[in-house]
N, C-alpha and C positions, 0 to 999 in steps of 0.2 A: 755777169753776176754769178754764174755757176763757177767760174774760175776763182772768184773771191771766196765763195763758200768752201770750195775744195781746199783752198789754201789755209783756211782757218781750222779745218778738221785735223785731228791728230793723225800722224802717219800710221797706216795699217794696210794689211793686205786682204785679199779676198777670204783668207782663212778666218778673219775676225768678223765676217758678216754672218749674221744669224739667218738661218734658212727656216722655212716653214717646218721642215722635218725636225729641226732642232727644237722648235717651239712645241711641236706635237709630243716629242719625247719628254720635254720638261713638264708639259701638262699631264702626261701619263704618270710621271713620277709623283707629282703633286696629288693627283687623284688617288693614287695608291696609298700615299701617306695619310690623306684624309680618311680613306676607307679604314685603315688600321686604327686611326684615332677614334672614329665612330664606333668601331667594334669594341675598343677598350671602354669607351663611355657606356655602351650598352651593357657590358659586363659589370661595370661599377653601379649602374642603375639597378640591375638585378640584385647585386649584393646589398645595396642600400635598402631595397624593398624587403628583402629577407630579414635584414637587421631591424627594420622598422616593425615588422610583424613580431619578432622576438621581443623587442623592447615593449611593445604594447601588451604582450602577454605577461611579461615580468611586472609591469606596472599594475596591471589588473590583478595579478596574483598577490602582489604586495598590498594593494588596497583591500582586497578580500580578507587577507590575513589580519590587517589592522582593524577592520570592522569587526571581525570575529573576536579579536582580543578585547575591543571596547565592549562588545556585547557580553563577554564573559565577566569583565570587570563590573559592569552594571548588575549582572546577576549576583555576583559575590556581594556587592554593596547592598542589594535588596535583601539577600539572605541574612546578612549580618544585621541589618536594620530590623528584621522580623524576629530576631532572637530576643 
């Protein structure tokens, strides 16, 4: 049975066999890449949080300005009505 299995395998030498050391190196490369990706994602999250804060401030300022303009218009209409 072993001979039959070996005959069905493609021809290769011992240099094509993966060793534990090779797998460890590959794992280290993958871990390093994921660590770089995690670092970039952390940076993006910080930038998005900062943008979110600025956006909320801009929306709040815009709403405050709009309400002030409405209040002024109401005062003008009341003043004109009292003439």
